C-alpha positions in Angstrom: 5.6 0.6 19.2 4.5 -2.9 19.8 2.5 -4.7 17.1 2.7 -8.1 18.9 -0.2 -10.4 18.1 -1.3 -8.2 15.2 -1.7 -9.8 11.7 -0.8 -7.6 8.7 -2.0 -8.5 5.2 0.1 -6.6 2.6 -0.4 -6.9 -1.1 2.7 -6.4 -3.4 4.9 -7.1 -0.3 7.8 -8.9 -1.9 9.6 -5.6 -2.8 9.7 -1.9 -2.5 7.4 -0.1 0.0 5.4 -3.3 0.7 8.6 -5.2 1.7 9.7 -2.2 3.9 6.4 -2.2 5.7 6.5 -6.0 6.2 10.0 -5.8 7.8 9.2 -2.8 9.9 6.0 -4.3 11.3 7.6 -7.6 11.9 10.4 -5.9 13.8 7.6 -4.7 16.2 6.3 -8.2 16.6 3.6 -8.4 13.9 2.8 -11.5 11.9 2.8 -10.8 8.1 0.9 -12.2 5.2 3.1 -11.4 2.2 1.2 -11.3 -1.1 3.1 -11.4 -4.4 2.2 -11.9 -8.0 5.3 -13.4 -9.6 8.4 -12.9 -7.5 8.3 -16.1 -5.5 12.0 -16.0 -4.6 11.8 -12.6 -3.0 8.6 -13.5 -1.1 10.1 -16.7 0.2 13.3 -14.9 1.2 11.2 -12.4 3.2 9.4 -15.2 5.0 12.8 -16.7 5.9 14.0 -13.4 7.2 10.9 -12.8 9.4 10.4 -16.5 10.3 7.9 -19.0 9.0 6.0 -18.9 12.3 5.2 -15.2 11.8 5.1 -14.9 8.0 3.3 -16.4 5.1 3.8 -15.9 1.4 0.7 -16.1 -0.8 0.8 -16.0 -4.6 -2.3 -14.2 -5.8 -3.4 -11.7 -8.3 -4.6 -8.8 -6.1 -6.5 -7.3 -9.0 -9.0 -10.1 -9.2 -11.7 -11.3 -6.9 -10.3 -14.9 -7.1 -6.9 -13.7 -6.0 -8.4 -11.7 -3.1 -10.4 -14.7 -1.9 -7.3 -16.9 -2.0 -5.3 -14.3 -0.1 -7.9 -13.8 2.7 -8.5 -17.5 3.0 -4.8 -18.2 3.4 -4.4 -15.4 6.0 -7.3 -16.6 8.1 -6.3 -20.2 7.9 -2.8 -19.5 9.1 -3.4 -16.7 11.7 -7.1 -16.8 12.5 -7.7 -13.1 12.0 -6.6 -9.9 10.2 -5.8 -6.7 12.1 -4.2 -4.5 9.4 -4.9 -4.4 5.7 -2.5 -2.6 3.4 -3.5 -2.8 -0.3 0.0 -1.8 -1.5 0.2 -3.5 -4.9 -0.1 -1.1 -7.8 0.7 -0.3 -11.4 1.7 3.0 -12.9 1.2 3.0 -16.7 2.4 6.1 -18.5 -0.1 7.4 -21.1 -1.5 10.7 -22.1 -5.1 11.1 -23.2 -4.3 10.4 -26.9 -2.4 7.2 -25.9 -4.8 5.9 -23.3 -6.5 2.6 -24.2 -9.4 0.8 -22.6 -7.1 -2.1 -21.8 -4.6 0.1 -19.9 -7.5 1.8 -18.1 -9.0 -1.5 -17.0 -5.6 -2.8 -15.8 -4.8 0.2 -13.6 -8.3 0.5 -12.2 -8.5 -3.3 -11.4 -5.2 -3.3 -9.5 -5.2 0.2 -8.0 -8.9 0.6 -7.1 -11.0 -2.6 -7.6 -8.5 -4.8 -5.8 -8.1 -2.6 -2.8 -11.8 -2.1 -2.4 -12.7 -5.7 -2.5 -9.7 -6.7 -0.4 -11.1 -4.5 2.4 -14.6 -5.9 1.9 -13.4 -9.5 2.2 -11.1 -8.7 5.1 -13.5 -6.7 7.3 -15.4 -9.8 8.6 -12.2 -11.2 10.0 -11.0 -7.9 11.6 -11.5 -7.7 15.4 -14.1 -5.1 16.3 -12.7 -4.4 19.7 -10.5 -1.6 18.4 -7.1 -1.5 16.9 -7.9 -2.7 13.4 -6.7 -0.6 10.5 -7.0 -0.2 6.8 -4.1 1.7 5.2 -4.2 2.5 1.5 -1.3 3.7 -0.6 -2.1 6.8 -2.6 0.4 9.2 -4.3 1.7 12.8 -3.8 0.9 13.3 -7.5 -2.8 13.8 -6.6 -1.9 17.2 -5.1 1.1 18.2 -7.2 0.7 21.2 -9.4 3.4 20.1 -11.8 2.0 16.6 -12.7 2.9 15.3 -16.1 0.0 14.5 -18.5 1.4 11.0 -18.9 0.3 10.2 -15.3 -3.3 10.5 -16.4 -4.5 7.0 -15.7 -2.4 6.5 -12.6 -3.6 9.7 -10.9 -7.2 8.9 -11.8 -6.8 5.6 -10.0 -5.1 7.1 -7.0 -7.7 9.9 -6.8 -10.3 7.1 -6.4 -8.1 5.7 -3.6 -8.3 9.0 -1.7 -12.1 8.9 -2.0 -12.2 5.3 -0.7 -10.2 6.5 2.3 -12.6 9.3 3.0 -15.8 7.4 2.6 -14.8 4.1 4.2 -13.5 5.9 7.2 -17.2 6.8 8.0 -18.6 3.4 7.4 -15.9 1.4 9.2 -15.8 3.6 12.2 -18.9 1.7 13.3 -16.7 -1.4 13.5 -13.9 0.6 15.3 -11.7 0.3 12.2 -9.7 3.3 11.2 -9.1 4.0 7.5 -6.2 6.2 6.2 -3.8 6.4 3.3 -0.2 7.4 2.8 0.7 9.4 -0.2 4.4 9.1 -1.0 6.3 11.6 -3.1 9.2 10.3 -5.2 10.5 7.2 -3.4 13.5 5.1 -4.3 11.9 1.8 -5.4 12.4 -0.3 -8.4 9.1 0.8 -9.9 10.1 4.5 -9.5 13.5 4.0 -11.2 12.0 2.0 -14.1 12.4 3.9 -17.4 13.9 7.0 -15.8 17.3 8.4 -16.8 19.8 9.6 -14.3 19.0 13.2 -15.3 15.3 12.7 -14.6 16.0 11.2 -11.2 18.3 14.0 -10.3 15.7 16.5 -11.3 13.1 14.8 -9.1 15.5 14.7 -6.2 16.1 18.5 -6.6 12.4 19.2 -6.3 12.7 18.3 -2.6 14.3 20.9 -0.2 16.1 17.9 1.2 17.6 17.3 -2.2 16.9 13.5 -2.2 14.3 10.9 -2.8 12.4 9.3 0.0 13.1 5.7 1.0 10.7 2.8 1.4 11.7 2.6 5.0 10.6 6.2 5.7 7.1 5.4 4.2 7.0 2.2 6.3 7.6 4.3 9.5 4.4 6.3 8.8 2.4 3.2 8.0 3.4 1.5 11.2 2.6 4.6 13.2 -0.9 4.6 11.7 -1.2 0.9 12.5 -0.3 1.3 16.1 -1.9 2.9 19.2 -0.7 6.3 18.2 -2.9 6.2 15.1 -6.1 5.4 17.0 -7.6 8.9 16.5 -6.4 9.4 12.9 -9.0 8.3 10.3 -10.1 9.5 6.9 -6.8 11.1 6.3 -4.3 11.0 3.4 -0.9 11.5 4.9 1.5 13.1 2.5 4.9 11.5 3.1 7.0 13.4 0.6 9.8 15.4 2.4 8.2 18.7 1.4 8.2 17.6 -2.3 5.0 18.1 -4.3 3.6 20.7 -1.9 
């Protein structure tokens, strides 16, 4: 499905799901603004892979208003508009109620909720109103999983807010002909997913899927690019569970 002449802004795009989305959209002709926080080498390598005429790496903290302003300004200066906004950057602290701290709460809410909300706010004035503009959030399958661990308390609280942003913004932005959706991955083979997990835990999580494996970032990217294309024009306000029948 062609994404030619579309401009994607993707936070946390130097690795994992964000990188997979960038590559998949670029393959269909899109120009990509690759936001990263610290991994400059990976972001620069991705620009080289896509081509500097159609890709731009922007270092910015997507949890702050200053970082969001920097990202939007760079995108508009380079490409003149924004068609698709994907607030993909996120953090996943592990803390039960007794271990939760105000600092951990603020960190996860700033990056997972505040950043995405204000990224969309700042991007909308630069999104064409003629149709075809998209906002695609990244939620989690844990929001609907019955077997969620108590240690995911802060993470799931933040992603629950993302689901509500999706629902409510889809009403408001319909007036500008912008669709708003979210993808909710199940266990997906990213560096963030593997961090701190033993081989035994990974195998257990693989076994929860009837396909007996983890999802891949590329599979999540396929759903995102569908939502960003013409096929997603009548899909809005939805959280698409992309989990291989896991967490259902």
